[in-house]
C-alpha positions, 0 to 999 in steps of 0.5 A: 917841369912837373908843373908844366906837365900838369898844366899840359895834362889839364889843358888836354882834358879840357880840349877833349871835353870840348870836343865831346860837347861839340859832338852833341846833336845841334839843339838850336836847329833841326837835324836828322837825329832830333827831327821827326819828333812830331807830325808837324815836323814830318809834314814840314820835311815833306813840304820841303820836297816841293821847293822849286830847286828840286823840280828843274825844267829843261830850258827852252834856251837849250833848243834852236828855238831860242838864241841870244845874238850876243851869246850862245848856250852850252848846248849851242856851243857844244860845250856842255859837260859834267861841270856845267852849272845846270848839270851839277845843280840838277844832280846834287839837288835831286839827291838832296831830295832823295836823301830827305825822302829816304829819311822820312821813310826811315822814320815812319816806324817812329811816327807810329809811336807819336800817335799819328793816325795810320791813314796819315802815316800811309799818306806821308809814306806815299808822298815820300815815295812820290818825291823819290820816284819823281827825283829818280825819273829826272835823273835817269831821263837826263843821265841814264845809269845813276846812283840808286839809294833807298836807305839813309847812309852816312858820307863814308857809305855814300863814297862806296856806292857806284852807279846802277844800270838804268834798266834795273832802276826803271821798274823800281821807279814805277813801283814807287809811283804805284805805291804813291798812287795807292796811298795819296788822296784823290784831292785835298779838301778844306784848308789842307795844303795842296800837294801831290795827289793820286793823279799826280803819281799816275801822270808823272809815271806815264810821262817817265814811261814815255821818256823810257819808251815803255809805251804799254806802261805809259798807256796804262798809267795815263788811262788810270789817271783819266779814269779818276774823273778829276781832270779835263781841258779848260774851256778857254786856253788864254784864261789859264794864265790868269790868277783866277784860274791857277788851279784849273781843272786841267792842272794835275801837278803844279808848283804854285807861284806867289808874289807875296812869298817871293816864289816867281818865275823871274822877269827874265824868264817871262820877258824871254818869251815875249816879243820886242814890240810889247817890251820883251826880249824875244 
């Protein structure tokens, strides 16, 4: 009997020891605990914010301009609800991006100890503000009152947070866009990756203000964007659909496509907009 007790005690010690080892930060992959240890990792975190999943589009199939004969959308059927796939994806993906932007902002003080120049830190901070503002503008324009979070929190804390009134969040989104515009570059030069610019922050602020019917804010942001002198309408509209003009002078903020990187619209989305005679589905 005593021998069995000794074995049981030893086994329990091993079990507790194993649990302790499992609580370590993952050493084989990035996590919020061990990431942001270099400028490269900070850039990677910010670049992930431009994933297509975080920038949903309001689909044409949700309007009366686009109808399949054999089936109807949730909008046409009047069955759209909180469990519809597009709704749950939009909600969860926007908050994933917001959480990552908040984590970047929380680590900017740490970035100073890495020897990163202040100008770069200011740019990364502005980019995080841009991403957060953009995500919240999408949420508010689709859902109204939403959960507003600007700090890093754990799961238990997240369950205690309720929605904030839309009227309280709107000015904070404008403020984030203003901070982004103040710190983002006018253009990216050389081999630098093309990401959000000052013009993008002002343009998206203007669009959000239009959705919110804040006409004065929309006018002021639009005017500020135009006065940057960086954008104008392309001389030939049809050329905008060619690969040679993918970064035309009228492009303010775009998510580039790449066949080699498998970042495309997909054949379905293209064929839906082409009539049947040339092989489309419209």
